[in-house]
N, C-alpha and C positions, 0 to 999 in steps of 0.2 A: 504494500500500500504506500502511495506517495503522500507524505505529510510534511508540514513545516513547523518549526518552533523558533521562537525568539528567545535568545539567551544572552547572558553576559559573555564577553570574549573569553573568559577563563574556561568556559565549557568547551569551546573549540580548541583551546590550548591543551586541555586535558585529553580530549579525543586524539589530537595529534601525537601527544607524548605517550599516552597509555593505551590507546586504541579503544577504550571504553569509558563511558561516563555514566555515573548514577548519582542520584541526589543523596546527599548526606544530611543528617540532622543539623549540623552546624551551618549548612548553606541556608536552610529554612530559617534558622535563628538569626543569621546575619541579614537576610533579606527582609524579614518581617519584624524584627526588633521586639517591641513590647507585646505584640499580638502573635508571636511565634507559637506559643503553646496552643492557641486556638487552631492554627493550621496543622500543627503536628498531630493533634488528636484527630482532626478530620482525616488527614492522610493515613494515619494508623488504621482508622476504620475502613477507609477506601481500599487500602492494600489488603487488609484482612479479608474483606468481602470479595475483592477481585480475585483472590486466590481460589475462590470457588469456581471461577470461570476460565482462568488460564493458569499455567504453571509459572510461578514467579520464584526465582531462587531466594532463599532466606536472607542472603546478604543485601538484597534490594528491598528497601523499606518504603520508599516514597516515589510517587509517580512523577513522570515528566509529562507535561501537558503539550498536546500536539494539535495543530489545525489540520483538518482533512481537505481543505481547499485553500488555495493561495489567496483568493478573494477575501476569505474570512479569517485569515491569520492575524495575530497581533501585529500591528504595523511597527516597522522599525523606528527606533528612537536613537538618539545619540548614544554612542558607546554600547551598542548591542550588536549581535550577530544573528542573522537568520540562517538557519540550517534547513536545507531541503533534503529529506531522507526518503529512502525506499526501505520500509521495514517489513520483514518477512511475516507471513501469516503466523498466528500463535504467539507473537511477541508484543501484541497491543490489544487494547479493548476499545471499542467504540461506545460512546455514551452521549446522552443528551445534556448539554450545558444548562438548559433550563431546569431539568430535573436535579442536576447537581446543585444548582442554586437553591432549590427547595431543601435539599439535604443540608446544605451549609447553614441555612436559616432555621433548621429544626422543624420544618413544616411537613405536613402530610403531602405525599406525592399521589395525586389522583390518577385513576385509570383513564378518565375521560371527563368531559364537561359535566355530564350528568352526575358522575361520582363526586366531582368537586362541589357541585351545588348541594347534593345530599349531605356532604361532609360539613359544609358551611351552615346548613340548617341545624345539624347536630350540635355544632359549637354554639350556635345562637340559643338553642334549647337549654343548654347547660350554662349559659351566661359567660362563655369563655371568649374574651376579646382578643387575647394573644395566645395563639396555639403553641408557640415555642415555650411558654410557661409550663406546658404539660411535660416537657422534656427537661427543661433547665431548672425548674423549681420544684418544691415539694407539692405543688398543685397536682402533679401527676399521680401522687399517692391517693388523691381523692377521686381520680378518674383513671384508674389503671387500664381499663379497656381502650380508652381514647389514646392514652400514652402508647400502649402496645400497637394500636392501629397506626399511629404515626411512624414509630420505629420500624415496624414490619414493612411499611410502604417504601422505605428507603431502598429496598432491593430493586425497585423499579429503575433506579439509576442504571442498572446493568441489564435488566430484563425487558425494558420497553425501548424499542428503537427510537431514535430521534425523529421528530416530526418533519423537519426540513433540513436542507443542507446547511443552512446558517446555524442551526441548533446542534449540529454534529461536531463532536470533538473526539479525540483519541488520547489514550494514555499508554505510555510504555514505562518500564522500570529500568531500562538501560538504553543507551545510545551507543552504537558501534561505528567506528571510523569507516568501515567498509559499506555502511548504509548511506553515508553522505554522498549526495549527488550534486549539491551546489552550496556554496557559502557566500553570504553577502555581509560584509563588514560595514558598520555605520559609525 
């Protein structure tokens, strides 16, 4: 599969020097500073769940985000590199960026519009204004079925295909030098 990823130049340097790149915890901490723990927990969950769908070696802990179309890739900014890669089947997962956003916000991922409307009615019936409270606070202890419903819906990040090309993203847990087809330095 042809994919694109915008990275810091050090990623390309590591690929040239070692032939492989994978995200390390300290990279996430450096990039995200005071909110790094938030992302580390999310990526820990993502990788644990992704292992149900593809084989990911234990040493690879965190995903590399990839665009599946050049038109929808993160645009280059100063002091970045865009890598165009050809990644072999079985080394990546496709998912919906919209559904991932629901997961990031601790929201229920609906099956469709009808399911979403039914869910909203359910929240209104119980007087719940902020559904993330069901996961993030002890409010979930009072509504364990709703909390479980939210958490179990998160599998849909992996099981429901993206609705549009613009919504489609991929993740891989390693990049290899031999997969690189083009490099653009900015």
